[in-house]
C-alpha positions as CSV (number, residue, x, y, z in Angstrom):
1,M,123.4,22.7,79.3
2,T,125.0,20.2,77.1
3,P,127.8,17.4,77.7
4,V,131.8,17.5,77.8
5,G,133.0,14.8,75.5
6,N,131.1,14.8,72.4
7,L,129.2,17.9,71.7
8,K,126.3,16.0,70.3
9,A,123.6,14.3,72.3
10,V,125.1,11.2,73.8
11,K,123.8,7.9,72.8
12,P,122.4,6.3,76.0
13,S,123.3,2.9,77.3
14,S,120.6,0.3,78.1
15,A,120.7,1.2,81.8
16,S,120.6,5.0,81.8
17,V,120.9,8.2,79.9
18,P,123.1,10.0,79.5
19,S,126.6,8.4,80.2
20,V,129.5,10.1,81.9
21,K,130.6,11.4,78.5
22,G,127.1,12.4,77.7
23,N,126.5,14.5,80.9
24,L,129.0,17.1,79.9
25,A,127.9,16.9,76.3
26,T,124.4,17.7,77.4
27,I,125.7,20.6,79.5
28,H,127.6,21.9,76.5
29,R,124.7,21.4,74.1
30,A,122.6,23.5,76.3
31,I,125.2,26.2,76.5
32,R,125.8,26.3,72.8
33,G,122.4,25.1,71.6
34,L,120.0,26.8,73.8
35,F,121.9,30.0,74.5
36,L,123.0,30.4,70.9
37,S,119.7,29.4,69.2
38,G,118.8,32.1,66.6
39,L,115.3,32.6,68.0
40,L,112.9,34.9,66.2
41,A,110.1,36.8,67.8
42,G,106.7,36.0,66.4
43,P,104.3,38.6,65.0
44,G,103.3,41.2,67.5
45,G,103.8,44.7,68.8
46,A,106.8,46.5,70.2
47,G,107.3,43.9,72.9
48,A,107.9,41.1,70.4
49,N,110.3,43.3,68.4
50,E,112.3,44.2,71.5
51,A,112.5,40.5,72.5
52,H,113.9,39.8,69.1
53,Q,116.5,42.5,69.5
54,W,117.6,41.1,72.8
55,L,118.0,37.7,71.3
56,E,120.1,39.0,68.4
57,R,122.2,40.9,70.9
58,M,122.7,37.7,72.9
59,N,123.8,35.8,69.7
60,Q,126.4,38.5,68.9
61,A,127.7,38.6,72.5
62,M,128.2,34.8,72.6
63,R,130.2,34.8,69.3
64,Q,132.2,38.0,69.7
65,L,133.1,38.3,73.4
66,S,135.9,36.6,75.4
67,Y,134.8,35.6,78.9
68,E,135.5,33.0,81.6
69,G,133.7,32.0,84.7
70,E,132.1,29.2,86.8
71,L,128.7,27.6,86.1
72,I,126.4,25.7,88.4
73,Y,124.2,23.1,86.6
74,Q,121.3,21.7,88.6
75,H,119.3,18.7,87.3
76,D,117.8,15.6,88.6
77,R,118.6,16.5,92.3
78,R,122.3,16.7,91.2
79,V,124.6,19.7,91.2
80,E,127.6,20.0,88.8
81,V,130.1,22.8,89.0
82,L,131.8,23.7,85.7
83,S,134.6,26.0,84.5
84,L,134.0,27.8,81.2
85,V,136.5,29.7,79.1
86,H,135.6,31.3,75.8
87,T,138.1,33.3,73.7
88,V,137.8,35.1,70.4
89,G,140.5,36.7,68.4
90,G,142.5,36.5,65.2
91,G,139.7,34.8,63.4
92,L,139.7,32.0,66.0
93,E,137.0,30.9,68.5
94,R,138.0,28.6,71.3
95,E,136.1,27.2,74.2
96,R,136.8,24.9,77.1
97,I,134.3,23.4,79.6
98,S,135.6,21.3,82.5
99,S,134.0,19.7,85.5
100,L,135.1,21.0,88.9
101,N,133.4,18.3,91.0
102,G,132.7,14.6,90.6
103,R,134.6,12.7,87.9
104,P,137.0,14.9,85.9
105,R,135.9,15.6,82.3
106,E,136.7,18.2,79.8
107,V,135.6,19.4,76.3
108,I,137.6,21.8,74.1
109,R,136.0,23.3,71.0
110,D,137.6,25.4,68.3
111,N,136.9,26.4,64.7
112,E,137.7,22.9,63.4
113,S,137.1,20.3,66.1
114,V,135.6,19.2,69.3
115,I,137.9,17.3,71.7
116,C,136.6,15.3,74.7
117,I,139.0,14.2,77.5
118,L,137.8,11.4,79.8
119,P,140.5,10.6,82.4
120,G,138.4,7.8,83.8
121,M,138.7,6.0,80.5
122,K,142.1,7.4,79.7
123,S,140.8,8.4,76.3
124,I,140.6,11.5,74.1
125,S,137.8,11.7,71.5
126,V,138.2,14.0,68.6
127,D,135.2,14.9,66.4
128,P,135.0,17.4,63.5
129,R,133.1,20.6,64.4
130,R,129.8,20.5,62.5
131,G,128.6,23.6,60.7
132,S,129.7,27.1,61.2
133,G,127.8,27.7,64.4
134,N,126.8,25.7,67.4
135,F,126.2,21.9,67.3
136,P,123.8,21.1,65.9
137,S,123.8,24.1,63.6
138,L,120.3,25.5,63.3
139,L,118.5,26.4,60.1
140,P,117.2,30.0,60.0
141,L,113.6,30.2,61.2
142,S,111.0,32.7,60.0
143,A,108.9,34.4,62.6
144,Q,105.9,32.6,61.4
145,E,107.6,29.2,61.7
146,L,108.7,29.8,65.3
147,S,105.3,31.3,66.3
148,D,103.7,28.0,65.4
149,V,105.3,26.3,68.4
150,Y,106.6,28.9,70.8
151,N,105.5,32.2,72.4
152,I,108.4,34.6,73.3
153,S,108.1,37.7,75.4
154,L,110.1,39.9,77.7
155,G,109.8,39.4,81.4
156,G,111.1,41.5,84.3
157,D,114.5,42.2,85.6
158,G,116.8,40.0,87.7
159,R,120.3,39.7,89.1
160,V,122.8,36.8,88.5
161,A,126.4,36.6,89.5
162,G,126.3,40.2,90.7
163,R,125.1,41.5,87.3
164,Q,121.8,43.0,86.3
165,A,119.8,40.9,83.9
166,R,116.8,41.1,81.6
167,I,114.5,38.1,81.5
168,L,113.1,36.5,78.3
169,D,110.3,33.9,78.5
170,I,110.1,31.3,75.8
171,R,107.0,29.2,76.3
172,P,105.8,26.3,74.1
173,R,102.3,26.2,72.6
174,D,101.9,22.5,73.3
175,R,103.3,19.8,75.7
176,L,105.9,18.4,73.3
177,R,108.7,20.8,74.3
178,Y,110.0,22.5,77.3
179,G,109.7,26.2,78.3
180,H,112.8,28.3,78.9
181,R,113.5,31.4,80.9
182,L,116.7,33.3,80.0
183,Y,118.4,35.9,82.1
184,L,120.5,38.1,79.8
185,D,123.2,40.5,81.0
186,Q,121.9,44.1,80.8
187,E,125.3,45.5,79.8
188,Q,126.7,42.9,77.4
189,G,123.8,40.6,76.4
190,L,125.4,37.4,77.5
191,P,123.2,34.7,79.0
192,L,123.7,34.5,82.8
193,K,121.1,31.9,83.7
194,L,118.8,29.5,82.0
195,D,115.7,27.8,83.6
196,M,114.2,24.9,81.7
197,L,110.5,24.5,82.6
198,N,108.1,21.6,82.2
199,A,104.4,21.9,81.2
200,E,103.4,22.9,84.7
201,G,106.0,25.7,84.8
202,E,108.3,23.8,87.2
203,T,112.0,24.1,86.9
204,I,113.5,20.8,85.8
205,A,117.0,22.0,85.0
206,Q,118.9,25.2,85.7
207,I,122.3,26.6,84.6
208,M,123.7,29.8,86.0
209,F,127.0,31.7,86.3
210,S,128.2,32.0,89.9
211,R,131.1,34.0,88.6
212,L,131.7,35.8,85.3
213,K,134.6,37.8,83.9
214,I,134.3,39.5,80.5
215,D,137.7,40.5,79.2
216,P,139.1,40.7,75.6
217,G,142.5,40.1,77.0
218,I,141.9,36.4,78.0
219,P,144.7,34.5,76.3
220,F,144.0,31.6,73.9
221,E,146.2,29.4,76.0
222,S,143.6,29.6,78.8
223,S,141.2,27.6,76.7
224,G,143.6,24.7,76.1
225,P,143.6,21.4,78.0
226,S,143.8,21.7,81.8
227,L,144.1,17.9,82.3
228,K,147.2,15.9,81.9
229,T,146.7,13.4,79.0
230,E,150.0,11.5,78.8
231,G,149.4,7.9,77.7
232,Y,145.7,8.5,76.7
233,A,144.3,6.7,73.7
234,V,143.2,9.1,71.0
235,I,140.1,8.2,69.0
236,R,139.5,10.3,65.9
237,H,136.1,10.5,64.2
238,G,135.5,11.9,60.8
239,K,132.4,12.4,58.8
240,R,131.9,9.5,56.4
241,S,129.6,8.9,53.5
242,P,129.8,5.2,52.9
243,G,127.4,5.2,49.9
244,R,124.0,3.6,49.6
245,A,125.3,0.0,49.4
246,A,127.2,0.3,52.7
247,K,124.2,1.6,54.7
248,P,122.8,-1.0,57.1
249,F,119.2,0.1,56.6
250,N,117.0,2.0,54.2
251,W,114.8,4.1,56.4
252,S,113.0,7.4,56.6
253,F,110.7,9.4,59.0
254,S,107.0,8.8,58.5
255,A,105.9,11.9,60.3
256,L,107.7,14.0,62.9
257,P,105.9,16.0,65.7
258,K,104.8,19.4,64.8
259,G,107.6,21.9,64.3
260,F,110.4,19.4,64.1
261,R,112.5,18.8,61.0
262,V,115.7,17.1,60.1
263,N,118.8,19.2,60.5
264,G,121.9,17.3,59.7
265,Q,123.0,13.7,59.6
266,D,126.2,11.6,59.3
267,M,127.3,8.0,59.5
268,R,130.3,6.4,61.1
269,K,131.8,2.9,61.2
270,E,132.3,1.4,64.7
271,E,135.9,0.1,65.0
272,A,134.9,-2.7,67.4
273,N,132.5,-4.6,65.1
274,G,132.6,-2.8,61.7
275,D,128.9,-1.9,61.9
276,W,127.7,1.4,60.6
277,Q,125.7,3.8,62.8
278,E,123.6,6.6,61.4
279,H,123.1,9.8,63.4
280,V,120.3,12.3,62.5
281,V,119.5,15.5,64.4
282,V,115.9,16.8,64.4
283,T,115.1,20.3,65.8
284,D,112.3,22.7,66.2
285,G,114.8,25.6,66.4
286,L,115.3,25.3,70.1
287,A,114.8,21.7,71.2
288,N,117.3,19.2,69.6
289,V,116.8,15.4,69.5
290,S,119.5,13.0,68.2
291,V,118.3,9.8,66.5
292,Y,120.7,6.8,66.2
293,V,120.0,3.9,63.8
294,E,122.2,0.8,63.9
295,R,122.0,-2.9,63.9
296,S,120.6,-4.4,67.1
297,R,122.6,-6.7,69.2
298,A,121.8,-9.6,71.5
299,E,122.6,-7.5,74.5
300,G,122.4,-3.8,75.2
301,G,120.4,-1.1,73.5
302,L,117.8,1.0,75.2
303,E,114.2,-0.4,75.1
304,G,111.4,1.9,76.2
305,P,111.7,5.3,77.9
306,S,114.4,6.8,80.1
307,R,115.0,10.2,81.6
308,M,117.6,12.1,83.5
309,G,116.6,15.6,84.4
310,A,115.7,17.4,81.2
311,V,117.2,14.8,79.0
312,S,114.8,12.1,77.8
313,A,115.5,9.0,75.7
314,F,113.4,6.3,74.0
315,G,114.7,3.1,72.4
316,R,113.1,0.4,70.4
317,R,113.9,-2.5,68.0
318,S,112.5,-3.0,64.6
319,G,113.5,-6.2,62.9
320,N,117.3,-6.3,63.3
321,G,117.5,-2.5,63.7
322,Q,118.0,-0.5,66.9
323,I,116.5,3.0,67.1
324,T,117.5,5.4,69.9
325,A,116.2,9.0,70.3
326,V,117.7,11.2,73.0
327,G,117.4,14.9,73.6
328,E,116.3,17.8,75.9
329,A,112.6,17.3,75.3
330,P,109.7,15.5,77.1
331,V,109.7,11.7,77.0
332,E,106.6,11.7,74.8
333,T,108.4,13.8,72.2
334,V,111.4,11.5,71.9
335,R,109.0,8.5,71.8
336,L,107.1,10.0,68.8
337,I,110.4,10.7,67.0
338,A,111.8,7.2,67.6
339,E,108.5,5.6,66.5
340,A,108.5,7.8,63.3
341,V,111.5,5.8,62.0
342,K,110.2,3.4,59.3
343,F,112.3,0.9,57.4
344,S,111.8,0.0,53.8
345,P,112.6,-3.4,52.3
């Protein structure tokens, strides 16, 4: 799943990826990004059509149902326990994910914003919600486009958190993306479990409900902050379009790996030094990779590959620019994406 803090892929430090803020954001990205991806079945018979119907049912359930429970996130020989509350009503959608072990962290998302609470730093980060759906919002895919890079099929049955589930297998056609196995609730269509698989079919990350309650009567207040935030510094980020003259670099992608395309970008000015940072999301419809372009500094900045569980990163310098790519994809994929950034004079 994706991180609590910023709902986008976190920018890694020179030492590791992701940071404390990024871990929960990666958890949340997986919940919202992987579970909510509008996957389309490729051409095929009744099995492909039925798989498509299950995915559409999942999308509707995630948007329309109120539910709360506890999640177990296993990755990189670590186990995180998370509380999730999702409420829908009166035209409002609210969600809260908070850590129940380790360092306290919390993310709150509603129709307008994403709020990250980090008690260890005594800070609250507020970002605008991007797009009308999950972050990053996904472009519609045709069946033919998706079938170029993924095979999707129905598996058998399973049982998670005491509930019967139907299994969906999503397998890549190459080694540039991970496979996914989804367990969908037979009754409601909600995702109960996600296994992320490497090229050998081994599980490299797993998210699953240990407890789930689906109830339209869950009050909105239950999705508000659970942490005390008195005396915290509030940092508000907004989308900014500085204009061509203010951009630090003129750059573009030379060629992205097969199936990947740009899906959203923004720029922000860092308060500490006044430098601009550009953030671009590339996606194949399921895997999302964030690319950060900014001025390089004498110290810091990731150089070379880094990996934590299913999250990979690759950083490099080009002239006075620093390029960092990070996302839930193999290291080779994020390397190719980072190296596709080309600067123009």
